[in-house]
C-alpha positions in Angstrom: 17.3 41.7 -16.6 18.2 38.1 -16.1 16.0 35.4 -14.6 18.2 35.1 -11.5 18.0 38.9 -10.8 14.5 38.3 -9.4 15.8 35.9 -6.8 18.8 38.1 -5.9 16.5 41.1 -5.2 13.9 39.0 -3.4 15.6 36.3 -1.2 12.3 35.4 0.5 10.9 34.4 -2.9 14.0 32.2 -3.5 13.5 30.5 -0.1 9.9 29.8 -0.8 10.5 28.4 -4.2 13.3 26.2 -2.8 11.0 24.9 -0.1 8.2 24.3 -2.6 10.6 22.2 -4.8 11.7 20.3 -1.7 8.1 19.5 -0.6 7.1 18.4 -4.1 10.1 16.1 -4.1 9.2 14.5 -0.8 5.6 14.1 -2.1 6.9 12.4 -5.3 9.0 10.0 -3.3 6.0 9.1 -1.1 3.9 8.4 -4.2 6.4 5.9 -5.7 4.9 2.5 -6.0 6.5 -0.2 -3.8 7.2 -2.5 -6.8 10.0 -0.1 -7.8 12.1 -1.3 -4.8 14.1 -4.6 -5.3 13.2 -7.6 -3.3 16.1 -9.2 -1.4 16.4 -12.5 0.3 19.0 -13.6 2.8 20.7 -17.0 2.2 20.7 -19.3 5.1 22.8 -22.5 5.3 22.3 -25.0 8.1 25.2 -27.3 9.0 24.5 -30.5 10.9 27.3 -32.9 11.7 27.0 -36.3 13.3 30.0 -38.2 14.8 28.8 -41.2 16.7 30.5 -41.7 20.0 32.1 -38.3 20.2 31.1 -35.6 22.7 29.5 -32.3 21.4 32.5 -30.1 22.2 34.8 -32.4 20.0 32.3 -32.4 17.1 31.8 -28.6 17.4 35.5 -27.8 17.6 37.0 -30.2 15.1 34.2 -30.8 12.5 31.4 -28.2 12.6 33.5 -25.0 13.0 36.0 -25.7 10.2 33.1 -26.8 8.0 31.2 -23.6 8.7 34.3 -21.5 8.1 34.9 -23.1 4.7 31.3 -22.6 3.7 31.2 -18.9 4.8 34.5 -18.0 3.2 34.0 -16.4 -0.3 35.8 -18.4 -3.0 37.6 -16.8 -5.9 36.0 -17.8 -9.2 38.3 -19.3 -11.8 37.0 -17.9 -15.1 
């Protein structure tokens, strides 16, 4: 008689054991300390451009937007 024969003859027992393992797993996840999770921070870049005598649409279209695009674009590292 093999160990698995018990579960083949008694499918309700197999279901109960599977649910017990599932419940114990959820309880273990709930008991994990918070320090195990990594802390992440988002990088924020503020771009301010000043062009004396120009209207805001001109500064936004020709200076600020290209500057923001070049800052946001990932650069290839040359290693």
